[in-house]
C-alpha positions as CSV (number, residue, x, y, z in Angstrom):
1,X,120.1,93.3,98.3
2,X,119.6,92.2,94.4
3,X,115.7,92.6,93.7
4,X,113.6,89.5,94.3
5,X,112.3,88.0,90.9
6,X,108.3,88.5,91.1
7,X,106.3,85.9,88.1
8,X,102.5,87.1,88.1
9,X,100.1,83.9,87.5
10,X,97.0,84.6,85.8
11,X,94.0,82.6,83.6
12,X,90.8,82.1,83.9
13,X,88.1,80.3,86.4
14,X,89.4,76.7,86.3
15,X,92.2,77.0,83.9
16,X,94.4,74.8,86.4
17,X,96.7,77.8,88.1
18,X,96.2,76.3,91.3
19,X,97.5,73.2,89.9
20,X,100.5,74.3,88.7
21,X,101.2,76.2,91.3
22,X,101.5,73.3,93.7
23,X,103.4,71.5,91.4
24,X,105.8,74.7,90.7
25,X,106.0,74.5,95.1
26,X,106.3,70.8,95.3
27,X,109.2,70.0,92.7
28,X,112.3,69.4,94.2
29,X,114.2,72.9,93.4
30,X,115.9,73.7,95.9
31,X,114.2,77.9,95.3
32,X,112.4,79.3,98.1
33,X,109.5,80.8,96.8
34,X,106.8,83.2,98.6
35,X,103.2,83.0,97.6
36,X,100.7,85.7,97.3
37,X,97.7,84.2,96.7
38,X,94.6,86.6,95.9
39,X,92.1,84.1,95.4
40,X,88.2,85.0,96.6
41,X,87.6,81.7,98.0
42,X,87.7,80.4,101.8
43,X,90.7,79.1,101.1
44,X,94.3,79.8,99.6
45,X,97.2,77.0,98.2
46,X,94.8,73.7,98.4
47,X,95.5,73.1,102.7
48,X,96.8,69.7,102.2
49,X,100.1,71.2,100.7
50,X,100.3,73.9,103.4
51,X,101.6,73.4,106.8
52,X,101.5,75.4,110.0
53,X,99.7,78.8,110.4
54,X,101.4,82.5,111.7
55,X,100.3,85.1,112.1
56,X,99.1,88.2,109.3
57,X,97.9,85.2,106.9
58,X,101.5,83.9,106.1
59,X,101.8,80.1,106.1
60,X,104.9,78.3,105.8
61,X,104.8,76.3,104.0
62,X,106.2,71.9,102.9
63,X,109.1,73.3,100.9
64,X,110.6,76.2,101.9
65,X,107.5,78.2,100.8
66,X,105.4,81.2,102.6
67,X,102.0,81.9,101.1
68,X,100.1,84.2,102.1
69,X,96.6,85.8,101.1
70,X,96.0,89.1,100.2
71,X,93.4,90.7,102.8
72,X,94.5,94.3,102.4
73,X,96.8,95.7,99.0
74,X,99.5,94.3,97.5
75,X,101.7,96.7,97.8
76,X,101.6,96.5,101.4
77,X,101.7,92.8,101.7
78,X,105.2,93.6,99.2
79,X,106.3,95.5,102.2
80,X,105.6,93.6,104.9
81,X,107.3,90.5,102.8
82,X,110.4,92.7,102.1
83,X,110.7,93.9,105.0
84,X,110.2,90.7,107.0
85,X,113.2,89.1,104.3
86,X,115.8,91.8,105.3
87,X,114.7,90.8,109.7
88,X,115.8,87.7,108.9
89,X,112.6,86.4,109.5
90,X,111.4,84.8,106.5
91,X,113.8,83.7,103.5
92,X,113.0,83.3,100.3
93,X,114.3,83.9,96.9
94,X,111.5,84.9,94.4
95,X,107.4,85.5,94.7
96,X,104.6,84.4,92.6
97,X,101.3,86.0,92.9
98,X,98.1,84.0,92.0
99,X,95.7,86.1,91.0
100,X,91.7,86.0,90.7
101,X,90.5,84.3,87.7
102,X,88.1,87.3,86.9
103,X,91.5,89.7,87.8
104,X,92.7,92.1,85.0
105,X,97.1,91.5,85.5
106,X,97.3,95.0,84.4
107,X,97.3,97.1,87.4
108,X,99.2,94.1,89.3
109,X,101.8,94.5,86.8
110,X,101.9,98.2,87.3
111,X,102.4,97.8,91.1
112,X,106.1,96.9,90.0
113,X,106.9,100.0,87.9
114,X,104.2,103.2,89.7
115,X,105.6,102.7,93.0
116,X,109.5,103.4,93.4
117,X,110.0,101.8,97.1
118,X,108.5,98.3,95.3
119,X,110.5,99.1,92.1
120,X,113.8,99.2,94.7
121,X,113.2,95.6,96.0
122,X,111.6,93.3,92.9
123,X,111.7,92.8,89.5
124,X,108.7,91.7,87.7
125,X,110.2,89.4,85.2
126,X,107.0,88.0,83.3
127,X,102.5,87.1,83.3
128,X,102.0,83.4,83.0
129,X,98.8,83.2,81.9
130,X,96.9,79.4,81.9
131,X,94.1,79.0,79.1
132,X,91.6,75.9,79.4
133,X,91.6,74.4,76.4
134,X,88.1,73.0,76.7
135,X,86.0,76.2,77.6
136,X,88.4,78.5,76.1
137,X,86.2,79.5,73.3
138,X,83.5,80.5,74.8
139,X,85.4,82.3,77.7
140,X,87.2,84.1,75.0
141,X,84.5,84.8,72.8
142,X,82.3,86.7,76.6
143,X,84.5,87.1,78.6
144,X,86.9,90.1,77.9
145,X,88.9,89.0,81.0
146,X,90.0,86.8,79.7
147,X,90.5,88.4,76.8
148,X,92.9,90.7,78.3
149,X,94.5,88.1,80.7
150,X,96.2,86.2,77.2
151,X,96.8,89.9,75.8
152,X,99.3,90.7,79.0
153,X,100.7,87.0,78.6
154,X,104.4,86.6,78.1
155,X,104.2,82.9,78.5
156,X,101.1,81.1,77.6
157,X,99.8,77.3,78.5
158,X,97.0,75.6,77.4
159,X,95.8,73.0,80.4
160,X,92.8,70.1,80.3
161,X,94.7,69.9,75.9
162,X,93.5,66.3,76.6
163,X,89.8,66.6,76.3
164,X,89.8,68.8,73.4
165,X,90.8,67.6,70.0
166,X,93.2,68.1,68.1
167,X,92.0,70.3,65.5
168,X,90.3,72.4,68.2
169,X,93.4,72.6,70.7
170,X,95.5,73.8,66.9
171,X,92.5,76.9,66.2
172,X,92.9,77.9,69.3
173,X,96.8,78.3,69.8
174,X,96.1,80.2,66.0
175,X,93.4,82.3,68.0
176,X,95.7,82.7,70.5
177,X,99.1,83.1,68.6
178,X,96.6,86.2,66.9
179,X,96.1,87.6,69.8
180,X,99.5,87.6,71.2
181,X,102.1,87.1,69.1
182,X,105.0,87.6,71.2
183,X,104.0,85.1,73.9
184,X,105.3,81.2,72.6
185,X,102.3,79.0,74.1
186,X,102.9,75.2,75.2
187,X,100.3,72.5,76.2
188,X,100.4,71.5,80.1
189,X,99.1,68.7,81.2
190,X,98.0,68.5,85.7
191,X,100.5,71.6,86.2
192,X,103.5,69.5,84.5
193,X,105.4,72.8,83.6
194,X,109.6,72.5,84.1
195,X,110.9,75.5,86.3
196,X,112.6,77.0,83.5
197,X,109.5,77.7,81.5
198,X,108.2,79.6,84.9
199,X,111.1,81.4,86.3
200,X,113.6,84.0,84.7
201,X,112.1,84.4,82.0
202,X,112.9,87.8,81.5
203,X,109.2,89.5,80.1
204,X,109.1,91.9,81.4
205,X,112.2,94.6,81.8
206,X,111.0,97.7,81.6
207,X,114.0,99.4,82.7
208,X,116.6,96.9,82.3
209,X,119.2,95.7,79.4
210,X,116.0,93.7,77.1
211,X,117.5,90.3,76.3
212,X,116.1,89.8,73.0
213,X,114.5,87.1,71.8
214,X,115.7,86.2,68.9
215,X,112.4,84.9,66.7
216,X,110.5,87.9,68.0
217,X,108.1,88.7,64.6
218,X,109.0,86.4,62.4
219,X,107.8,87.2,58.6
220,X,105.3,84.7,59.3
221,X,103.8,85.0,62.2
222,X,99.9,86.3,62.3
223,X,100.1,89.5,63.6
224,X,99.3,92.3,62.0
225,X,99.1,93.1,58.0
226,X,95.7,92.2,57.1
227,X,94.5,89.2,58.7
228,X,92.2,90.6,61.2
229,X,89.3,89.0,60.0
230,X,87.1,92.1,60.8
231,X,82.7,90.9,59.5
232,X,81.5,94.3,59.0
233,X,79.6,94.4,62.3
234,X,81.2,94.3,65.6
235,X,80.4,91.0,67.0
236,X,79.1,91.5,70.7
237,X,81.0,87.8,71.3
238,X,78.2,85.9,72.9
239,X,80.0,82.3,71.7
240,X,77.1,80.8,69.8
241,X,76.5,83.2,67.5
242,X,79.1,82.7,65.4
243,X,79.6,79.2,63.4
244,X,76.2,79.4,61.5
245,X,76.8,83.0,60.2
246,X,79.7,82.4,58.2
247,X,78.5,78.6,57.6
248,X,81.4,76.8,58.9
249,X,81.5,74.0,60.8
250,X,82.2,73.9,65.0
251,X,85.1,75.6,66.1
252,X,87.4,76.9,63.0
253,X,89.7,79.2,62.7
254,X,89.9,82.6,64.3
255,X,88.4,84.2,60.9
256,X,85.1,83.9,63.1
257,X,86.5,85.9,66.1
258,X,86.6,89.5,66.1
259,X,88.0,90.1,69.6
260,X,88.5,93.3,70.2
261,X,91.9,92.1,72.2
262,X,94.2,92.7,68.9
263,X,97.4,92.3,67.4
264,X,99.5,94.2,64.6
265,X,103.2,94.3,63.8
266,X,104.7,97.9,62.5
267,X,108.1,96.9,60.1
268,X,110.3,99.2,58.4
269,X,114.0,99.8,56.8
270,X,113.9,103.3,57.7
271,X,115.4,104.6,60.5
272,X,113.0,106.7,63.8
273,X,113.7,110.2,64.3
274,X,113.8,109.9,68.0
275,X,112.3,112.8,68.6
276,X,109.1,112.2,66.6
277,X,108.7,109.2,68.2
278,X,108.6,110.1,71.4
279,X,106.7,113.0,70.1
280,X,104.3,110.6,68.8
281,X,103.8,107.3,71.3
282,X,103.3,110.0,74.3
283,X,100.4,111.0,72.2
284,X,98.9,107.6,72.1
285,X,99.9,106.8,75.3
286,X,97.8,109.6,76.5
287,X,95.0,108.6,74.5
288,X,95.1,104.7,74.4
289,X,96.9,103.7,77.0
290,X,94.0,101.8,78.6
291,X,93.9,100.4,76.4
292,X,97.7,99.5,75.5
293,X,97.9,96.2,77.2
294,X,101.8,95.4,75.6
295,X,104.1,96.7,73.4
296,X,107.7,96.1,72.5
297,X,109.8,96.8,69.9
298,X,113.4,96.6,68.5
299,X,114.2,99.9,66.7
300,X,116.4,101.2,64.7
301,X,117.0,105.2,65.8
302,X,119.2,107.5,63.5
303,X,122.4,108.6,65.7
304,X,123.0,105.2,67.3
305,X,125.1,102.2,66.0
306,X,123.1,100.3,68.7
307,X,119.5,98.5,68.7
308,X,116.6,100.1,70.5
309,X,114.9,98.3,72.7
310,X,111.5,99.3,74.3
311,X,108.6,97.6,75.3
312,X,105.5,99.0,77.4
313,X,101.9,98.1,79.3
314,X,99.8,100.6,79.7
315,X,100.8,104.3,80.1
316,X,104.5,102.6,81.3
317,X,106.6,102.4,78.3
318,X,110.5,102.2,78.9
319,X,113.8,101.8,76.6
320,X,117.0,101.1,76.3
321,X,120.4,100.6,74.1
322,X,120.5,97.0,72.7
323,X,123.6,95.4,71.2
324,X,125.0,96.6,68.0
325,X,123.9,96.0,64.9
326,X,126.0,93.6,63.2
327,X,128.3,94.4,60.3
328,X,126.4,92.8,57.9
329,X,123.2,93.5,59.5
330,X,120.2,95.0,58.0
331,X,119.2,97.8,60.7
332,X,115.0,97.7,60.4
333,X,112.2,98.0,63.0
334,X,110.2,95.7,64.4
335,X,107.7,97.0,67.0
336,X,104.4,94.9,68.0
337,X,101.8,96.2,69.5
338,X,98.7,93.8,71.7
339,X,95.9,96.0,72.7
340,X,91.8,96.9,72.9
341,X,90.3,97.9,69.6
342,X,93.0,99.6,68.7
343,X,93.0,102.0,66.1
344,X,95.4,99.9,63.4
345,X,95.4,102.6,61.3
346,X,96.4,105.5,63.0
347,X,99.5,104.1,65.1
348,X,100.8,102.9,61.6
349,X,100.5,106.2,59.8
350,X,101.5,107.7,62.8
351,X,104.6,105.6,63.4
352,X,105.3,106.1,59.5
353,X,105.9,109.4,59.6
354,X,108.0,109.2,62.3
355,X,111.3,107.8,60.2
356,X,113.7,109.6,59.2
């Protein structure tokens, strides 16, 4: 049986997750989708699109969708769904997990790699994060959960952009790009998103062949280098304290925000020593793993004429051989790290020492 693809839908409270999910479920795409809800509210996926209750908190819906609310552990829910699918009791092709607005998507993502039974049945496709343009500035300033959700994203959808001025949306996109340069961003109105932007994004293939994003870390990105804009003292993110202090009005660029979720990039034209790199990455993951949200790279490795693709989440990382370097193509390595207060200098110097 082929692996069942899974999409994790996250975003802070009120960002529009349920609206987007309803659009996906009611669109005539002909796919059968199982939805796992772990909201803490009274109702699951607004009741008007539910058809009939069945036992075990699994609800059949009108577009060939199945919904179950998490009362027990996520792992048990996934195993139950897979068992019912095998026995022909439930028919679905993919799973969407909608997390509560206060959730850290990290542990949800790790379930698909830590647990062998789950890994043998499911493939984590991507993490989608919704960001509410109207309230994002305060949420990102005040709530670490909101910043982590951005850091984990494979795709960012900005909702409610029609409620704010264009320069505010531009400033928000600039800030999000600084926090997570690897996630494409798009604005979304009332959950209207094309299915191709939601499913089969292959954003998270830790242990399968990885597609290389052709725009991965172009030179003009705002990640890394000297764009950190730290203002000396560390700010505790009360959302009102930034603007006057810097003498700026309103909601300018991310220069006011010393976000603890940041990204930086390592680039080199020299090849890596596989043994040295493995030792170094093992050491930093051991120390900083819980703060390393996502990391990804296309590497020039000594001893192979193929690109090495690697990526990880927290303490879990995987690598794979990609395509061969094309004739005349410049061999180089690019890596992006997204994390919470990671010591950029230690990482960059350590990686430098792993080069041949």
